[in-house]
Residue, then its C-alpha position, 0 to 999 in steps of 0.5 A: x500500500x502506498x504512503x498516500x493510500x495508507x493515510x487515506x484508508x482506515x483499517x476499520x473501513x477496509x473490506x475484510x472489516x466492512x459490514x456493508x460488504x456482507x460475506x464477500x468483504x472477507x473474501x476480498x484482497x488487493x490485486x492489480x488488473x492485468x491491463x491496468x497494473x497501475x492500480x490496486x483494487x479490492x477484488x475477489x480472491x482466486x480461492x473463493x468459490x463464487x457459487x458457494x459464496x452467492x448461496x450465502x447472499x441474503x434475499x434481494x442481495x445482488x451478486x458481487x459483480x463489483x468484486x471483478x474487473x471485467x475485460x471491457x472495463x479494463x480495456x476502456x481504462x487502458x485506453x483512457x490511460x494511454x490517451x489522457x487527452x481524451x479526458x483531461x480537464x473534462x467532466x467525466x461520467x463512468x456508467x455502470x462503474x462496478x469496481x471503479x476501474x474506468x473512473x479511476x483511470x479517468x481521474x488518474x489521466x487528469x479529468x476535471x471531475x469524475x462521477x462513477x455511476x452504479x445502481x448497486x450501492x455496494x459497488x459505489x462504496x467499493x469504488x470509493x474505497x478503491x479510489x481512496x486506496x489509489x490516492x484519487x478523488x471521485x464522486x459516486x451516484x446511482x443515476x447519471x446526471x445531465x451536464x457532462x463532457x464525456x461519458x465512458x461506458x464499458x459492457x453496457x449493450x445488453x438490449x436494444x433499449x440500451x443502444x437507443x438510450x446511448x444514441x439519445x444521450x449522444x444527441x442530448x449531452x455529449x460524446x461517448x466512449x464505449x467498450x463492447x465485448x461484442x457478445x452474440x445476440x447483443x446490439x451493435x452500434x454503427x460507428x468507427x472502431x477506435x481500437x480493438x482489445x482482448x481481455x479476460x475478466x479478473x479474477x478469472x471465473x472460467x471465462x474465455x478471453x474476450x475480444x471486443x471493440x472501442x468506439x466513439x459515439x460523437x455528439x450531435x446536439x439537439x434542442x432539449x425540451x424543458x422538464x425532467x427526463x422521460x420515464x423511459x430514460x435509464x439514467x432517471x426512470x423508476x421501474x414498476x412491477x411488470x414494466x420490463x425494467x427489471x430486465x434492464x442491466x442499468x435498472x437491475x444491478x444483478x445484470x449490470x456487470x455480468x458478461x459471462x453469466x455463470x448460471x444456466x439462466x444467464x447462459x440461456x439468455x446470453x449464449 
């Protein structure tokens, strides 16, 4: 642990002692993601039996997707670190932050402000711990606000509604950098490819090495009508039983960071 991180992290607030993380807090260790070894993150130990651990979760408690550094997130973070001019001096939003790797990369690369967005409160808490450990300052929120300069999004294209929302945000707000593993059956965006990547989820959960692409969706501003965002907008809508929102990865945190779906249900849904 660096001297700066030593001064910022209270041992009583580290994952092994943090009651907010439930049973998985004691299973976390500091690790360096392969594509971004500049950072140490609280991630799941290799010795943890994930399925057994998930069986201990309380009713309604989401699996610990924040305890992994997903391949697309690593790739986008690496791109930001290698191209700091993309974020320097800008107001950045990291959508579906998970462990916070992309948000941390933006902060390290000189962003003016960084907001890490995730509906899962545990993910937001772990992201804050990871930022403190690495001597960085970021803010967290459950929904994306208006008024940002660049939105970063890794592994969020699960269904057509999300593709449409991404395109809408580019029209309303600003440009978007997107990392997508190009899973079978998921939507595609017809924009130039900035870069290609190969990455594996870390720690590895028996997932194959994934190839994917990085894309930039440019800003094509349109006049915004006065009033709140529409109820169909995943940055601010509220879900109601039976409206289908629970299937949306940005509404249901259980889906937000699960590109490798380990259960039979997820395998069937995303081959």
